[in-house]
C-alpha positions in Angstrom: 29.0 -25.5 2.5 30.8 -24.6 5.8 28.6 -24.0 8.9 29.5 -20.4 8.9 28.3 -20.1 5.3 25.1 -21.9 6.0 24.5 -19.5 8.9 24.9 -16.4 6.7 22.7 -18.1 4.1 19.9 -18.7 6.6 20.2 -15.1 8.0 19.9 -13.8 4.5 16.4 -15.1 4.4 15.3 -13.1 7.3 13.4 -10.1 6.3 13.1 -6.8 8.3 9.4 -6.6 8.7 9.2 -2.9 8.0 12.0 -2.4 5.4 11.1 -5.7 3.6 14.7 -6.2 3.1 17.0 -9.0 4.2 18.7 -7.9 7.6 22.0 -8.9 6.2 21.4 -6.5 3.3 20.6 -3.4 5.4 23.5 -3.8 8.0 21.5 -5.2 10.8 23.7 -8.2 11.4 26.6 -6.8 13.5 28.3 -10.1 14.7 27.9 -13.8 14.5 29.7 -16.0 17.1 29.6 -19.9 16.6 30.7 -22.0 19.6 32.1 -25.5 19.5 29.0 -27.0 20.8 26.9 -25.6 18.0 25.4 -22.6 19.8 25.2 -19.5 17.6 25.1 -16.0 19.0 23.8 -13.2 16.6 24.2 -9.6 17.5 21.2 -7.7 15.5 21.2 -4.0 15.2 17.8 -2.4 15.6 17.0 0.9 13.8 15.8 2.4 17.0 15.6 1.5 20.6 11.8 1.1 20.8 11.5 -0.9 17.7 8.0 -2.2 17.9 8.7 -5.4 15.9 12.0 -6.4 17.7 10.2 -9.5 19.0 9.3 -10.6 15.4 12.9 -10.1 14.3 14.2 -12.3 17.2 11.8 -15.1 16.5 12.6 -15.0 12.7 16.2 -15.1 13.3 15.8 -18.0 15.8 13.6 -19.9 13.4 16.0 -19.5 10.5 19.0 -20.6 12.2 17.3 -23.5 14.0 16.7 -25.2 10.6 20.6 -25.2 9.9 22.4 -28.5 10.3 24.9 -28.3 13.1 23.2 -25.4 14.9 22.1 -26.7 18.4 21.2 -23.5 20.0 20.6 -19.8 19.2 21.1 -16.7 21.1 20.0 -13.3 19.7 21.3 -10.2 21.2 19.6 -7.0 20.2 21.5 -3.7 20.1 20.8 -0.3 18.6 22.4 1.3 15.5 24.5 4.4 16.0 23.7 7.6 14.2 26.5 6.9 11.6 24.9 3.4 11.0 21.4 4.9 10.7 22.7 7.5 8.3 24.3 4.8 6.1 21.2 2.8 6.2 19.2 5.8 5.0 21.6 6.4 2.2 21.5 2.7 1.3 17.8 2.9 1.0 17.4 6.2 -0.5 20.6 6.9 -2.2 22.9 9.9 -1.5 20.2 12.6 -1.9 20.9 15.9 -0.8 17.3 17.0 -0.9 14.2 15.0 -0.2 11.7 14.7 -3.0 8.8 12.4 -3.9 10.5 9.2 -5.3 7.4 8.3 -7.3 8.0 11.3 -9.5 11.5 10.3 -10.3 12.5 9.8 -14.1 12.1 6.1 -14.7 9.9 5.3 -11.8 7.5 2.5 -12.8 5.1 2.7 -9.8 1.5 2.7 -10.9 -0.4 5.1 -8.7 -4.0 4.8 -8.4 -6.1 7.4 -6.4 -9.5 5.8 -5.5 -12.0 8.4 -5.6 -15.9 8.9 -5.1 -18.3 11.6 -5.5 -19.9 10.9 -2.0 -19.1 9.0 1.1 -20.6 5.7 2.1 -20.0 3.9 -1.2 -17.3 1.5 0.2 -14.4 3.3 -1.3 -11.9 2.4 1.5 -12.9 -1.4 1.5 -12.5 -1.5 -2.2 -9.0 0.3 -1.8 -7.9 -2.3 0.8 -9.0 -5.4 -1.0 -7.5 -4.4 -4.3 -4.2 -3.6 -2.6 -4.2 -6.9 -0.6 -5.2 -8.9 -3.8 -2.3 -7.4 -5.8 0.2 -8.1 -2.8 -1.1 -11.7 -2.7 -0.1 -12.0 -6.4 3.5 -11.1 -5.5 3.5 -7.2 -6.3 4.9 -4.7 -4.0 2.0 -2.6 -2.9 1.5 0.5 -0.6 -1.5 2.5 0.6 -1.6 6.1 1.6 -4.8 6.8 3.5 -5.4 10.2 2.1 -8.8 10.6 3.7 -7.5 12.6 6.7 -10.9 13.3 8.3 -12.3 9.9 7.9 -9.4 7.6 8.1 -10.2 4.0 8.2 -7.5 2.0 6.3 -5.5 1.0 9.4 -8.7 -0.6 11.0 -9.6 -2.4 7.8 -6.3 -4.0 7.7 -6.1 -4.8 11.3 -3.1 -2.4 12.1 -2.7 -1.1 15.5 0.9 -0.4 15.7 2.5 3.0 15.1 5.2 3.7 12.2 8.9 3.4 13.2 10.7 6.6 12.9 14.3 6.7 11.8 15.4 10.3 12.3 13.2 12.0 9.5 12.5 8.8 7.7 9.2 6.9 8.5 8.9 3.2 8.0 5.2 2.3 7.5 3.5 -0.7 9.1 3.0 -3.7 6.9 -0.3 -5.9 6.9 -1.1 -8.7 4.6 2.0 -7.7 2.5 0.9 -4.1 2.0 2.7 -0.9 3.4 0.4 1.5 5.0 0.5 5.0 6.1 -2.3 7.0 7.8 -2.9 10.0 9.8 -4.7 7.7 12.0 -1.4 6.3 13.2 -0.5 9.7 14.7 -3.6 10.6 16.8 -4.5 9.0 19.9 -7.8 7.0 20.2 -10.7 8.3 18.0 -9.6 11.9 18.1 -10.9 14.0 15.2 -8.6 15.8 12.9 -9.7 19.5 12.3 -7.2 20.9 9.6 -7.5 23.4 6.9 -6.4 23.1 3.4 -2.7 24.0 3.8 -2.2 21.6 6.6 -3.9 18.7 4.5 -1.5 19.4 1.6 1.5 19.4 4.0 0.5 16.1 5.7 0.1 14.4 2.3 3.5 15.8 1.1 5.1 14.6 4.1 3.7 11.0 3.6 5.1 11.2 -0.1 8.6 12.4 1.0 9.3 11.1 4.5 7.8 7.7 4.4 10.0 5.1 3.0 7.8 2.7 0.7 10.8 1.3 -1.1 10.5 0.3 -4.9 6.6 -0.1 -5.2 4.7 -1.8 -8.2 1.7 0.0 -7.2 0.7 2.7 -4.7 -3.1 3.3 -3.9 -4.4 6.6 -2.3 -7.7 6.2 -0.4 -9.1 9.6 -1.2 -11.7 11.5 0.7 -15.0 11.8 -1.2 -15.7 14.7 -3.4 -13.4 17.3 -5.2 -11.7 19.2 -2.3 -8.2 20.1 -1.2 -6.8 16.6 -1.1 -8.1 15.9 -4.6 -6.3 19.0 -5.8 -3.1 18.2 -3.8 -2.8 14.7 -5.1 -3.1 16.1 -8.8 -0.3 18.6 -8.0 2.1 16.1 -5.9 1.4 13.2 -8.1 0.7 14.3 -11.7 1.1 10.7 -13.0 -1.7 9.4 -10.7 -4.8 7.7 -12.3 -8.3 7.8 -10.9 -10.3 4.9 -10.0 -14.0 6.2 -9.3 -16.0 4.1 -7.0 -19.9 4.4 -7.1 -23.1 2.3 -6.1 -25.7 1.5 -8.8 -27.9 4.2 -7.5 -28.4 6.9 -10.2 -28.0 9.6 -7.6 -24.5 8.1 -6.4 -23.4 7.9 -10.1 -24.5 11.6 -10.7 -22.3 12.8 -8.0 -19.4 10.5 -8.9 -19.3 12.1 -12.3 -18.0 15.3 -10.7 -15.2 13.3 -9.0 -14.2 11.8 -12.4 -14.6 14.8 -14.4 -12.1 16.7 -12.3 -9.4 14.9 -14.2 -10.3 17.2 -17.0 -9.0 20.0 -15.0 -6.0 18.3 -13.4 -4.7 16.4 -16.5 -5.1 13.0 -14.8 -6.5 9.9 -16.5 -9.4 8.0 -15.2 -8.4 4.3 -15.2 -12.0 3.0 -14.7 -15.1 2.8 -12.7 -15.9 0.2 -10.0 -19.5 -0.4 -9.1 -19.8 -1.5 -5.5 -22.8 -2.9 -3.6 -24.4 -4.0 -6.9 -26.7 -6.5 -5.5 -27.5 -8.8 -2.7 -27.7 -12.4 -3.3 -30.6 -14.0 -1.4 -30.6 -17.6 -0.1 -32.9 -18.6 -2.9 -30.2 -17.5 -5.4 -32.1 -14.5 -6.5 -30.4 -11.0 -6.8 -31.9 -8.2 -4.8 -30.9 -4.9 -6.3 -31.0 -2.8 -3.3 -29.5 0.4 -4.7 -30.9 0.2 -8.3 -29.1 -1.1 -11.4 -26.8 0.3 -14.0 -25.2 3.2 -12.1 -21.7 1.9 -12.9 -22.1 1.4 -16.6 -23.8 4.9 -16.8 -21.0 6.5 -15.0 -18.4 4.8 -17.2 -20.2 6.1 -20.3 -20.7 9.6 -19.2 -17.1 9.8 -18.2 -15.9 8.4 -21.6 -18.0 11.0 -23.2 -16.8 13.9 -21.1 -12.9 13.0 -21.0 -12.8 11.9 -24.7 -11.2 8.5 -23.9 -12.6 5.0 -22.9 -13.3 4.7 -19.4 -14.3 1.1 -18.6 -16.4 -0.4 -16.0 -13.9 -2.6 -14.2 -16.3 -4.7 -12.3 -19.4 -4.9 -10.2 -18.9 -6.0 -6.6 -21.9 -7.6 -4.7 -23.1 -6.6 -1.3 -22.0 -9.3 1.3 -22.1 -9.6 4.9 -18.7 -11.4 4.8 -17.2 -8.2 3.1 -18.3 -6.1 6.1 -17.1 -8.7 8.6 -13.6 -9.0 7.1 -13.3 -5.2 7.4 -14.4 -5.2 11.0 -11.8 -8.0 11.7 -9.0 -6.5 9.7 -9.1 -9.6 7.4 -10.0 -8.3 3.8 -12.4 -10.7 2.0 -10.0 -11.3 -0.9 -7.8 -13.3 1.4 -10.5 -16.0 1.3 -9.8 -16.4 -2.5 -12.9 -17.2 -4.8 -14.8 -18.4 -1.8 -17.3 -15.6 -2.0 -18.6 -13.6 -5.1 -17.4 -10.2 -3.7 -13.9 -11.5 -3.0 -13.8 -13.2 -6.5 -14.9 -9.9 -8.3 -12.3 -7.7 -6.3 -9.5 -10.2 -7.0 -10.3 -10.1 -10.7 -10.5 -6.3 -10.8 -7.0 -6.3 -9.0 -5.5 -8.8 -11.4 -6.8 -6.8 -14.5 -5.3 -3.5 -13.1 -2.0 -5.2 -12.4 -1.8 -6.5 -15.9 -2.5 -3.1 -17.6 0.4 -2.3 -19.8 2.7 0.7 -18.7 3.3 3.0 -21.7 6.8 4.7 -22.0 5.3 8.0 -22.6 7.2 10.8 -20.7 9.7 8.3 -19.5 13.4 9.0 -20.3 15.2 5.9 -21.5 18.9 6.0 -20.5 20.5 5.3 -23.9 24.0 6.3 -24.8 25.7 6.2 -28.3 27.9 3.2 -28.9 31.5 4.0 -29.1 32.8 3.1 -32.5 
Protein backbone atom coordinates (compact mmCIF):
# COMPACT_ATOMS: atom_id res chain seq x y z
CA UNK A 1 0.00 0.00 0.00
CA UNK A 2 1.34 3.44 -0.93
CA UNK A 3 1.74 6.17 1.69
CA UNK A 4 -1.18 8.09 0.20
CA UNK A 5 -3.41 5.02 0.39
CA UNK A 6 -2.35 4.38 3.99
CA UNK A 7 -3.19 7.97 4.90
CA UNK A 8 -6.61 7.66 3.29
CA UNK A 9 -7.28 4.41 5.14
CA UNK A 10 -6.26 6.01 8.44
CA UNK A 11 -8.54 9.01 7.88
CA UNK A 12 -11.46 6.69 7.16
CA UNK A 13 -11.24 5.48 10.77
CA UNK A 14 -11.77 9.00 12.14
CA UNK A 15 -15.41 9.41 13.12
CA UNK A 16 -17.22 12.72 13.32
CA UNK A 17 -18.22 12.76 17.01
CA UNK A 18 -21.73 14.04 16.28
CA UNK A 19 -22.63 12.35 13.00
CA UNK A 20 -20.91 9.09 14.05
CA UNK A 21 -19.80 8.59 10.46
CA UNK A 22 -16.24 8.61 9.02
CA UNK A 23 -15.11 12.11 8.09
CA UNK A 24 -14.07 10.79 4.67
CA UNK A 25 -17.60 9.52 4.06
CA UNK A 26 -19.41 12.79 4.85
CA UNK A 27 -17.18 15.06 2.76
CA UNK A 28 -15.23 16.63 5.61
CA UNK A 29 -11.77 15.90 4.15
CA UNK A 30 -11.18 18.64 1.59
CA UNK A 31 -7.51 18.18 0.75
CA UNK A 32 -4.45 16.10 1.70
CA UNK A 33 -0.89 17.27 1.07
CA UNK A 34 2.05 14.91 1.63
CA UNK A 35 5.48 16.54 1.71
CA UNK A 36 8.79 14.80 0.96
CA UNK A 37 9.84 14.88 4.63
CA UNK A 38 6.75 12.92 5.67
CA UNK A 39 4.72 15.88 6.91
CA UNK A 40 1.02 15.50 6.12
CA UNK A 41 -1.32 18.48 5.93
CA UNK A 42 -5.04 17.73 6.05
CA UNK A 43 -7.73 20.32 5.33
CA UNK A 44 -10.85 19.38 7.30
CA UNK A 45 -14.22 21.02 6.68
CA UNK A 46 -16.35 21.66 9.77
CA UNK A 47 -20.12 21.75 9.40
CA UNK A 48 -20.30 25.16 11.13
CA UNK A 49 -17.71 27.73 12.22
CA UNK A 50 -18.42 27.29 15.93
CA UNK A 51 -18.32 23.49 15.94
CA UNK A 52 -17.96 22.62 19.65
CA UNK A 53 -15.98 19.45 18.91
CA UNK A 54 -13.39 20.81 16.50
CA UNK A 55 -10.68 20.08 19.08
CA UNK A 56 -11.78 16.44 19.24
CA UNK A 57 -11.73 16.13 15.45
CA UNK A 58 -8.24 17.67 15.28
CA UNK A 59 -6.86 15.32 17.94
CA UNK A 60 -8.44 12.26 16.33
CA UNK A 61 -6.97 13.11 12.90
CA UNK A 62 -3.53 13.70 14.41
CA UNK A 63 -3.67 10.43 16.34
CA UNK A 64 -4.82 8.38 13.34
CA UNK A 65 -2.14 9.73 11.01
CA UNK A 66 0.65 9.56 13.59
CA UNK A 67 0.26 5.77 13.57
CA UNK A 68 0.93 5.53 9.81
CA UNK A 69 4.42 4.38 8.81
CA UNK A 70 6.17 7.13 6.88
CA UNK A 71 4.26 10.01 8.46
CA UNK A 72 6.60 12.20 10.51
CA UNK A 73 4.38 15.18 11.20
CA UNK A 74 0.69 16.12 10.98
CA UNK A 75 -0.85 19.54 10.37
CA UNK A 76 -4.65 19.86 10.55
CA UNK A 77 -6.16 22.97 9.00
CA UNK A 78 -9.81 23.61 9.82
CA UNK A 79 -12.14 25.30 7.35
CA UNK A 80 -15.93 25.59 7.17
CA UNK A 81 -18.32 24.01 4.66
CA UNK A 82 -20.00 26.24 2.13
CA UNK A 83 -23.78 26.30 1.92
CA UNK A 84 -23.65 24.00 -1.10
CA UNK A 85 -21.45 21.53 0.78
CA UNK A 86 -23.82 21.61 3.76
CA UNK A 87 -26.76 20.95 1.44
CA UNK A 88 -24.90 17.99 -0.06
CA UNK A 89 -24.15 16.69 3.44
CA UNK A 90 -27.80 16.92 4.49
CA UNK A 91 -28.90 15.10 1.33
CA UNK A 92 -26.29 12.41 1.95
CA UNK A 93 -27.55 11.91 5.49
CA UNK A 94 -31.29 12.22 4.96
CA UNK A 95 -31.72 11.54 1.28
CA UNK A 96 -33.35 13.82 -1.31
CA UNK A 97 -36.47 14.53 0.75
CA UNK A 98 -38.66 17.41 -0.31
CA UNK A 99 -40.62 17.42 2.95
CA UNK A 100 -39.34 16.61 6.41
CA UNK A 101 -41.02 13.84 8.31
CA UNK A 102 -40.40 11.49 11.21
CA UNK A 103 -37.87 8.92 9.94
CA UNK A 104 -38.87 6.37 12.59
CA UNK A 105 -42.29 6.15 10.92
CA UNK A 106 -40.84 5.38 7.49
CA UNK A 107 -41.77 2.09 5.87
CA UNK A 108 -39.15 -0.46 6.72
CA UNK A 109 -37.79 1.35 9.79
CA UNK A 110 -36.50 -1.27 12.24
CA UNK A 111 -35.85 1.11 15.13
CA UNK A 112 -37.36 -0.15 18.38
CA UNK A 113 -38.96 2.75 20.26
CA UNK A 114 -39.41 2.52 24.01
CA UNK A 115 -41.31 5.24 25.87
CA UNK A 116 -40.27 4.92 29.51
CA UNK A 117 -43.31 5.95 31.56
CA UNK A 118 -44.43 6.10 35.16
CA UNK A 119 -47.59 6.94 36.99
CA UNK A 120 -45.87 9.33 39.39
CA UNK A 121 -42.58 11.12 39.76
CA UNK A 122 -39.71 10.04 41.99
CA UNK A 123 -39.57 6.38 40.94
CA UNK A 124 -36.22 6.71 39.13
CA UNK A 125 -37.60 6.63 35.60
CA UNK A 126 -34.88 8.85 34.12
CA UNK A 127 -32.07 6.87 35.78
CA UNK A 128 -33.55 3.66 34.39
CA UNK A 129 -33.81 5.18 30.90
CA UNK A 130 -30.22 6.40 30.87
CA UNK A 131 -28.76 3.15 32.18
CA UNK A 132 -30.73 0.98 29.74
CA UNK A 133 -29.60 3.16 26.83
CA UNK A 134 -25.92 3.15 27.87
CA UNK A 135 -25.99 -0.61 28.46
CA UNK A 136 -27.37 -1.21 24.96
CA UNK A 137 -24.78 1.13 23.43
CA UNK A 138 -22.04 -0.78 25.25
CA UNK A 139 -23.31 -3.93 23.51
CA UNK A 140 -22.72 -2.29 20.14
CA UNK A 141 -26.23 -1.05 19.37
CA UNK A 142 -26.95 2.41 17.95
CA UNK A 143 -29.02 4.14 20.60
CA UNK A 144 -30.67 7.52 21.06
CA UNK A 145 -32.61 9.24 23.83
CA UNK A 146 -35.22 11.98 23.57
CA UNK A 147 -35.73 13.67 26.93
CA UNK A 148 -39.47 14.19 26.59
CA UNK A 149 -39.86 15.27 30.22
CA UNK A 150 -39.86 18.92 29.21
CA UNK A 151 -40.69 20.31 32.65
CA UNK A 152 -38.39 18.00 34.61
CA UNK A 153 -35.54 17.36 32.16
CA UNK A 154 -32.60 15.54 33.76
CA UNK A 155 -31.08 13.27 31.09
CA UNK A 156 -28.20 15.61 30.09
CA UNK A 157 -27.00 15.83 33.70
CA UNK A 158 -27.31 12.06 34.23
CA UNK A 159 -25.07 11.53 31.19
CA UNK A 160 -22.64 14.34 31.97
CA UNK A 161 -23.55 16.37 28.87
CA UNK A 162 -22.86 20.08 29.11
CA UNK A 163 -22.48 21.00 25.43
CA UNK A 164 -25.27 22.31 23.20
CA UNK A 165 -26.34 20.54 20.00
CA UNK A 166 -24.77 21.63 16.72
CA UNK A 167 -27.21 23.14 14.25
CA UNK A 168 -26.56 22.77 10.53
CA UNK A 169 -29.23 25.02 9.01
CA UNK A 170 -32.51 23.37 10.08
CA UNK A 171 -30.83 20.05 10.97
CA UNK A 172 -29.80 19.52 14.61
CA UNK A 173 -26.94 17.18 15.50
CA UNK A 174 -27.42 15.76 19.01
CA UNK A 175 -24.52 15.48 21.47
CA UNK A 176 -23.20 11.99 22.15
CA UNK A 177 -22.30 10.59 25.58
CA UNK A 178 -21.19 7.02 26.31
CA UNK A 179 -22.18 6.08 22.76
CA UNK A 180 -25.76 7.44 23.11
CA UNK A 181 -27.15 10.33 21.05
CA UNK A 182 -29.22 12.66 23.24
CA UNK A 183 -31.55 15.61 22.75
CA UNK A 184 -33.29 17.52 25.53
CA UNK A 185 -35.03 20.84 26.00
CA UNK A 186 -32.47 21.38 28.75
CA UNK A 187 -29.87 21.95 26.01
CA UNK A 188 -31.80 25.01 24.80
CA UNK A 189 -32.41 26.85 28.07
CA UNK A 190 -29.86 28.77 30.09
CA UNK A 191 -28.95 27.62 33.58
CA UNK A 192 -31.78 26.06 35.53
CA UNK A 193 -34.47 28.16 33.86
CA UNK A 194 -37.97 26.62 34.13
CA UNK A 195 -40.00 25.75 31.03
CA UNK A 196 -43.58 27.00 31.29
CA UNK A 197 -45.38 25.75 28.20
CA UNK A 198 -48.91 24.68 27.44
CA UNK A 199 -49.90 21.54 25.56
CA UNK A 200 -49.54 22.76 21.93
CA UNK A 201 -45.98 23.97 22.59
CA UNK A 202 -45.06 20.64 24.17
CA UNK A 203 -46.37 18.81 21.11
CA UNK A 204 -44.44 21.10 18.76
CA UNK A 205 -41.21 20.67 20.71
CA UNK A 206 -41.49 16.89 20.60
CA UNK A 207 -42.37 16.98 16.90
CA UNK A 208 -39.33 19.15 16.19
CA UNK A 209 -37.07 16.74 18.07
CA UNK A 210 -38.37 13.93 15.87
CA UNK A 211 -38.15 15.77 12.54
CA UNK A 212 -35.20 18.17 12.87
CA UNK A 213 -32.76 16.15 14.99
CA UNK A 214 -30.55 13.82 12.95
CA UNK A 215 -30.20 10.57 14.90
CA UNK A 216 -29.18 8.47 11.93
CA UNK A 217 -30.12 4.82 11.66
CA UNK A 218 -30.84 3.79 15.26
CA UNK A 219 -31.43 0.31 16.60
CA UNK A 220 -33.22 1.65 19.67
CA UNK A 221 -34.75 5.01 20.59
CA UNK A 222 -35.73 5.75 24.19
CA UNK A 223 -38.09 8.51 25.24
CA UNK A 224 -37.86 9.61 28.86
CA UNK A 225 -41.49 10.51 29.50
CA UNK A 226 -42.92 12.87 32.10
CA UNK A 227 -44.93 11.11 34.81
CA UNK A 228 -48.64 10.62 34.30
CA UNK A 229 -50.91 10.55 31.27
CA UNK A 230 -50.84 14.15 30.07
CA UNK A 231 -50.11 16.00 26.86
CA UNK A 232 -46.70 14.47 26.10
CA UNK A 233 -47.97 10.90 26.51
CA UNK A 234 -50.77 11.64 24.04
CA UNK A 235 -48.38 13.33 21.60
CA UNK A 236 -45.95 10.39 21.68
CA UNK A 237 -48.79 8.01 20.86
CA UNK A 238 -49.81 10.22 17.92
CA UNK A 239 -46.33 10.96 16.58
CA UNK A 240 -44.83 7.49 17.20
CA UNK A 241 -47.68 4.97 16.95
CA UNK A 242 -45.19 2.05 16.88
CA UNK A 243 -43.68 3.01 20.25
CA UNK A 244 -43.93 0.59 23.16
CA UNK A 245 -44.25 1.49 26.82
CA UNK A 246 -41.86 0.50 29.59
CA UNK A 247 -43.60 1.22 32.89
CA UNK A 248 -41.39 1.97 35.90
CA UNK A 249 -42.67 1.64 39.46
CA UNK A 250 -41.42 1.07 42.98
CA UNK A 251 -42.54 -1.90 45.10
CA UNK A 252 -44.90 0.37 47.04
CA UNK A 253 -48.52 -0.52 46.39
CA UNK A 254 -49.53 3.15 46.11
CA UNK A 255 -46.94 3.69 43.34
CA UNK A 256 -48.07 0.54 41.53
CA UNK A 257 -51.70 1.67 41.70
CA UNK A 258 -50.82 4.96 40.02
CA UNK A 259 -48.57 3.23 37.46
CA UNK A 260 -51.52 1.11 36.30
CA UNK A 261 -53.03 4.26 34.82
CA UNK A 262 -49.90 5.04 32.81
CA UNK A 263 -49.80 1.50 31.43
CA UNK A 264 -53.54 1.25 30.84
CA UNK A 265 -53.37 4.31 28.62
CA UNK A 266 -52.01 1.97 25.95
CA UNK A 267 -55.52 0.56 25.67
CA UNK A 268 -56.70 3.94 24.37
CA UNK A 269 -53.69 4.79 22.22
CA UNK A 270 -53.16 1.38 20.62
CA UNK A 271 -49.62 1.07 21.95
CA UNK A 272 -48.15 -2.06 23.47
CA UNK A 273 -46.66 -2.32 26.95
CA UNK A 274 -43.30 -4.08 26.58
CA UNK A 275 -42.94 -4.70 30.29
CA UNK A 276 -42.67 -3.43 33.86
CA UNK A 277 -39.47 -2.48 35.68
CA UNK A 278 -39.51 -2.37 39.45
CA UNK A 279 -37.00 0.16 40.79
CA UNK A 280 -35.74 0.65 44.37
CA UNK A 281 -36.76 -2.92 45.14
CA UNK A 282 -34.60 -3.32 48.24
CA UNK A 283 -31.53 -2.00 50.03
CA UNK A 284 -28.79 -4.49 50.77
CA UNK A 285 -27.37 -3.98 54.27
CA UNK A 286 -23.70 -4.60 55.24
CA UNK A 287 -24.87 -7.83 56.90
CA UNK A 288 -26.20 -9.11 53.57
CA UNK A 289 -29.83 -8.71 54.62
CA UNK A 290 -32.32 -6.99 52.35
CA UNK A 291 -34.28 -4.06 53.71
CA UNK A 292 -37.45 -3.54 51.68
CA UNK A 293 -37.87 0.18 52.25
CA UNK A 294 -40.83 0.60 49.91
CA UNK A 295 -42.61 -2.66 50.50
CA UNK A 296 -42.64 -5.73 48.31
CA UNK A 297 -44.30 -7.06 45.19
CA UNK A 298 -45.48 -3.83 43.54
CA UNK A 299 -43.83 -4.62 40.21
CA UNK A 300 -45.23 -8.12 40.03
CA UNK A 301 -48.69 -6.86 40.98
CA UNK A 302 -48.52 -4.13 38.34
CA UNK A 303 -47.45 -6.59 35.62
CA UNK A 304 -50.34 -8.88 36.50
CA UNK A 305 -52.92 -6.10 36.52
CA UNK A 306 -51.72 -4.71 33.19
CA UNK A 307 -51.76 -8.18 31.63
CA UNK A 308 -55.36 -8.59 32.69
CA UNK A 309 -56.39 -5.09 31.58
CA UNK A 310 -54.63 -5.12 28.19
CA UNK A 311 -55.29 -8.72 27.29
CA UNK A 312 -51.67 -9.67 26.56
CA UNK A 313 -48.75 -10.76 28.68
CA UNK A 314 -46.94 -7.85 30.32
CA UNK A 315 -43.78 -9.27 31.92
CA UNK A 316 -41.89 -8.01 34.94
CA UNK A 317 -38.57 -7.33 33.22
CA UNK A 318 -36.52 -6.97 36.38
CA UNK A 319 -36.21 -5.61 39.91
CA UNK A 320 -33.47 -3.04 40.47
CA UNK A 321 -32.13 -2.66 44.02
CA UNK A 322 -31.55 0.68 45.70
CA UNK A 323 -27.85 1.59 45.80
CA UNK A 324 -25.83 4.64 46.75
CA UNK A 325 -23.57 4.04 43.75
CA UNK A 326 -26.56 4.33 41.41
CA UNK A 327 -27.25 7.82 42.71
CA UNK A 328 -23.56 8.74 42.72
CA UNK A 329 -23.17 7.63 39.11
CA UNK A 330 -26.09 9.83 38.07
CA UNK A 331 -24.65 12.84 39.90
CA UNK A 332 -21.30 12.36 38.16
CA UNK A 333 -22.76 11.69 34.71
CA UNK A 334 -21.31 8.17 34.79
CA UNK A 335 -24.18 5.62 34.67
CA UNK A 336 -23.75 2.61 36.94
CA UNK A 337 -23.97 0.07 34.09
CA UNK A 338 -20.53 1.22 32.93
CA UNK A 339 -19.11 -0.59 35.97
CA UNK A 340 -20.32 -3.89 34.52
CA UNK A 341 -21.53 -6.49 36.99
CA UNK A 342 -19.64 -4.90 39.89
CA UNK A 343 -22.89 -3.82 41.55
CA UNK A 344 -26.25 -5.62 41.83
CA UNK A 345 -28.15 -2.62 40.39
CA UNK A 346 -25.79 -2.29 37.43
CA UNK A 347 -25.95 -6.02 36.72
CA UNK A 348 -29.77 -6.04 36.84
CA UNK A 349 -30.11 -2.99 34.57
CA UNK A 350 -27.63 -4.51 32.09
CA UNK A 351 -29.63 -7.77 32.09
CA UNK A 352 -32.89 -5.91 31.42
CA UNK A 353 -31.23 -4.00 28.56
CA UNK A 354 -29.83 -7.21 27.07
CA UNK A 355 -33.22 -8.94 27.18
CA UNK A 356 -34.96 -5.95 25.57
CA UNK A 357 -32.32 -5.80 22.85
CA UNK A 358 -32.80 -9.48 22.06
CA UNK A 359 -36.59 -9.29 21.71
CA UNK A 360 -37.54 -10.39 18.19
CA UNK A 361 -38.98 -7.73 15.95
CA UNK A 362 -42.08 -8.93 14.11
CA UNK A 363 -42.74 -8.06 10.47
CA UNK A 364 -46.33 -7.02 11.14
CA UNK A 365 -47.21 -3.77 9.29
CA UNK A 366 -43.83 -3.74 7.52
CA UNK A 367 -43.90 -3.75 3.74
CA UNK A 368 -41.36 -6.08 2.16
CA UNK A 369 -40.06 -4.73 -1.13
CA UNK A 370 -40.56 -7.86 -3.24
CA UNK A 371 -40.85 -7.77 -7.00
CA UNK A 372 -41.94 -10.62 -9.26
CA UNK A 373 -39.10 -12.41 -11.01
CA UNK A 374 -38.96 -11.86 -14.73
CA UNK A 375 -39.50 -15.08 -16.63
